[in-house]
Backbone as numpy.savetxt, mean C-alpha at the origin, in Angstrom:
# Nx Ny Nz CAx CAy CAz Cx Cy Cz
6.71 -11.69 7.36 5.86 -10.49 7.36 6.75 -9.25 7.36
6.28 -8.24 6.73 7.06 -7.01 6.58 7.26 -6.31 7.91
8.41 -5.69 8.02 8.66 -4.85 9.19 8.19 -3.44 8.86
8.07 -2.63 9.88 7.62 -1.26 9.66 8.67 -0.49 8.86
8.22 0.57 8.21 9.08 1.34 7.33 9.83 2.41 8.12
11.14 2.22 8.22 11.99 3.19 8.91 13.12 3.70 8.03
13.27 3.07 6.85 14.36 3.45 5.94 13.98 3.08 4.51
14.76 3.58 3.56 14.53 3.20 2.17 14.72 1.71 1.96
15.61 1.10 2.73 15.82 -0.35 2.65 14.54 -1.09 3.05
13.85 -0.58 4.07 12.58 -1.18 4.50 11.53 -1.07 3.39
11.52 0.07 2.71 10.57 0.27 1.61 10.89 -0.69 0.46
12.17 -0.85 0.20 12.58 -1.80 -0.84 12.10 -3.21 -0.49
12.27 -3.60 0.77 11.83 -4.93 1.22 10.31 -5.04 1.17
9.61 -3.97 1.53 8.15 -3.93 1.46 7.70 -4.20 0.02
8.36 -3.57 -0.94 7.96 -3.75 -2.34 8.24 -5.18 -2.81
9.32 -5.78 -2.34 9.63 -7.17 -2.69 8.60 -8.12 -2.07
8.24 -7.85 -0.81 7.31 -8.72 -0.07 5.84 -8.39 -0.34
5.58 -7.41 -1.19 4.21 -6.91 -1.38 3.18 -8.02 -1.65
3.47 -9.01 -2.49 2.47 -10.07 -2.71 2.11 -10.85 -1.43
3.04 -10.95 -0.49 2.75 -11.64 0.77 2.04 -10.72 1.77
2.24 -9.41 1.64 1.68 -8.43 2.57 0.26 -8.05 2.16
0.07 -7.87 0.86 -1.16 -7.29 0.33 -2.26 -8.35 0.15
-3.47 -7.85 -0.11 -4.59 -8.69 -0.50 -4.53 -8.83 -2.03
-5.25 -9.82 -2.55 -5.24 -10.04 -4.00 -6.64 -9.84 -4.56
-6.72 -9.06 -5.63 -7.98 -8.82 -6.33 -7.99 -9.71 -7.57
-8.80 -10.75 -7.54 -8.86 -11.71 -8.66 -9.33 -11.04 -9.95
-10.37 -10.21 -9.84 -10.93 -9.56 -11.03 -9.92 -8.63 -11.68
-9.26 -7.82 -10.87 -8.30 -6.87 -11.40 -6.91 -7.45 -11.60
-6.71 -8.69 -11.15 -5.41 -9.36 -11.22 -4.30 -8.49 -10.65
-4.54 -7.97 -9.44 -3.50 -7.15 -8.82 -3.56 -7.26 -7.30
-2.44 -6.97 -6.70 -2.33 -6.93 -5.25 -2.65 -5.52 -4.78
-3.26 -5.41 -3.60 -3.59 -4.08 -3.09 -3.42 -4.01 -1.58
-3.06 -2.83 -1.12 -2.84 -2.56 0.30 -3.47 -1.22 0.62
-4.35 -1.19 1.62 -5.11 0.01 1.95 -4.60 0.61 3.26
-4.46 1.94 3.28 -4.05 2.64 4.49 -4.63 4.05 4.49
-4.55 4.69 5.64 -5.18 6.00 5.83 -4.52 7.11 5.00
-5.37 7.95 4.41 -4.94 9.18 3.74 -5.21 10.29 4.74
-4.21 10.62 5.54 -4.39 11.61 6.61 -4.68 13.00 6.07
-4.06 13.36 4.95 -4.23 14.70 4.40 -5.67 14.97 4.00
-6.33 13.96 3.43 -7.68 14.18 2.91 -8.75 13.43 3.69
-8.39 12.88 4.83 -9.34 12.14 5.68 -10.07 11.05 4.89
-9.30 10.17 4.35 -9.86 9.05 3.59 -8.89 7.89 3.61
-8.79 7.21 2.49 -7.85 6.10 2.42 -7.17 6.03 1.07
-5.94 5.55 1.12 -5.16 5.27 -0.09 -5.20 3.78 -0.35
-5.21 3.41 -1.60 -5.01 2.02 -1.98 -3.78 1.99 -2.89
-2.76 1.26 -2.46 -1.56 1.05 -3.26 -1.72 -0.30 -3.94
-1.51 -0.33 -5.25 -1.73 -1.56 -6.02 -0.49 -1.91 -6.85
-0.34 -3.20 -7.06 0.74 -3.69 -7.92 0.20 -4.80 -8.80
0.41 -4.64 -10.10 -0.01 -5.65 -11.07 1.20 -6.47 -11.49
1.13 -7.77 -11.28 2.24 -8.63 -11.70 2.31 -8.72 -13.22
1.17 -8.60 -13.90 1.15 -8.66 -15.37 1.94 -7.52 -15.98
1.70 -6.30 -15.51 2.34 -5.12 -16.10 3.56 -4.67 -15.31
3.76 -5.26 -14.10 4.83 -4.86 -13.19 4.71 -3.37 -12.82
3.47 -2.87 -12.74 3.22 -1.45 -12.50 2.62 -1.22 -11.12
3.05 -0.11 -10.50 2.49 0.36 -9.24 1.47 1.46 -9.53
0.34 1.42 -8.85 -0.66 2.48 -8.97 -1.20 2.80 -7.59
-1.78 4.01 -7.48 -2.46 4.41 -6.24 -3.83 4.97 -6.59
-4.72 4.91 -5.60 -6.04 5.51 -5.74 -6.47 5.98 -4.37
-7.03 7.20 -4.31 -7.51 7.75 -3.05 -9.02 7.88 -3.06
-9.61 7.66 -1.87 -11.06 7.73 -1.75 -11.43 8.09 -0.31
-12.45 8.94 -0.18 -12.94 9.32 1.14 -14.38 9.76 1.05
-14.93 10.23 2.16 -16.33 10.67 2.16 -16.56 11.85 1.24
-15.57 12.73 1.12 -15.75 13.96 0.34 -15.02 13.96 -1.00
-14.37 12.85 -1.35 -13.61 12.82 -2.61 -13.43 11.39 -3.09
-13.17 11.27 -4.36 -12.78 9.99 -4.97 -11.95 10.34 -6.19
-10.70 9.92 -6.20 -9.84 10.18 -7.36 -10.50 9.58 -8.61
-10.37 10.26 -9.75 -11.04 9.79 -10.96 -10.57 8.43 -11.46
-9.36 8.05 -11.16 -8.84 6.76 -11.60 -7.55 6.46 -10.88
-6.96 5.35 -11.21 -5.68 4.98 -10.61 -4.58 5.84 -11.23
-3.64 6.22 -10.38 -2.49 7.01 -10.83 -1.28 6.09 -10.89
-0.66 6.02 -12.06 0.53 5.20 -12.28 1.73 5.84 -11.60
2.53 5.02 -10.89 3.72 5.52 -10.22 4.95 4.80 -10.74
5.99 5.57 -11.05 7.30 4.98 -11.32 7.82 4.47 -9.97
8.79 3.59 -10.01 9.31 3.02 -8.76 9.80 4.10 -7.80
10.51 5.10 -8.30 11.02 6.17 -7.43 9.85 6.97 -6.81
8.78 7.17 -7.57 7.61 7.88 -7.05 6.91 7.04 -5.98
6.86 5.72 -6.18 6.26 4.83 -5.20 7.04 4.87 -3.89
8.37 4.90 -3.98 9.21 4.97 -2.79 8.94 6.28 -2.05
8.90 7.41 -2.79 8.61 8.71 -2.17 7.23 8.73 -1.53
6.25 8.16 -2.22 4.88 8.11 -1.72 4.81 7.30 -0.41
5.46 6.15 -0.39 5.45 5.33 0.83 6.18 6.04 1.97
7.30 6.69 1.65 8.05 7.39 2.70 7.20 8.51 3.29
6.54 9.27 2.42 5.70 10.38 2.87 4.54 9.89 3.74
4.03 8.70 3.45 2.86 8.15 4.16 3.23 7.00 5.09
4.51 6.91 5.49 4.96 5.75 6.25 4.25 5.59 7.59
3.83 6.68 8.22 3.10 6.56 9.50 1.82 5.77 9.31
1.06 6.10 8.28 -0.20 5.40 7.99 0.06 3.97 7.51
1.10 3.79 6.69 1.44 2.46 6.21 1.85 1.58 7.39
2.67 2.12 8.28 3.13 1.35 9.44 1.96 0.96 10.34
1.01 1.87 10.53 -0.17 1.57 11.33 -0.95 0.40 10.70
-1.14 0.44 9.39 -1.85 -0.63 8.69 -1.06 -1.95 8.76
0.26 -1.87 8.64 1.09 -3.07 8.76 0.96 -3.69 10.14
1.01 -2.84 11.17 0.88 -3.36 12.55 -0.48 -4.01 12.76
-1.54 -3.39 12.25 -2.88 -3.96 12.38 -2.96 -5.31 11.67
-2.35 -5.39 10.50 -2.36 -6.65 9.75 -1.58 -7.73 10.52
-0.43 -7.35 11.10 0.36 -8.31 11.87 -0.43 -8.79 13.09
-1.12 -7.87 13.77 -1.91 -8.23 14.94 -3.05 -9.16 14.56
-3.74 -8.87 13.46 -4.85 -9.73 13.05 -4.34 -11.10 12.60
-3.16 -11.14 11.98 -2.57 -12.45 11.62 -2.21 -13.24 12.86
-1.70 -12.55 13.89 -1.36 -13.22 15.13 -2.59 -13.75 15.85
-3.71 -13.06 15.70 -4.96 -13.48 16.32 -5.47 -14.78 15.69
-5.08 -15.04 14.45 -5.61 -16.20 13.72 -4.66 -17.39 13.73
-3.56 -17.29 14.49 -2.61 -18.41 14.50 -2.84 -19.33 15.66
């Protein structure tokens, strides 16, 4: 299971482990991970498609919904995760706790 994000190395490991960390959407054929969008009081969904090897994000909340997925280059994905690491870490901890509850 992924460790919390404290460095670029952790983000690199997170991206490698993403298929084990994230949920899988059969219809969209992609992995996704949801965490809080603190700036806009909603949530971000980070997605990775194994078919296209592409990272995308989508934001949604009570007062907004991004029109579509935004494609991210790897460097943009790293910056995005670093900027939102507090929310990502919270979601990772919750996922680890829920996994521990089911063992």
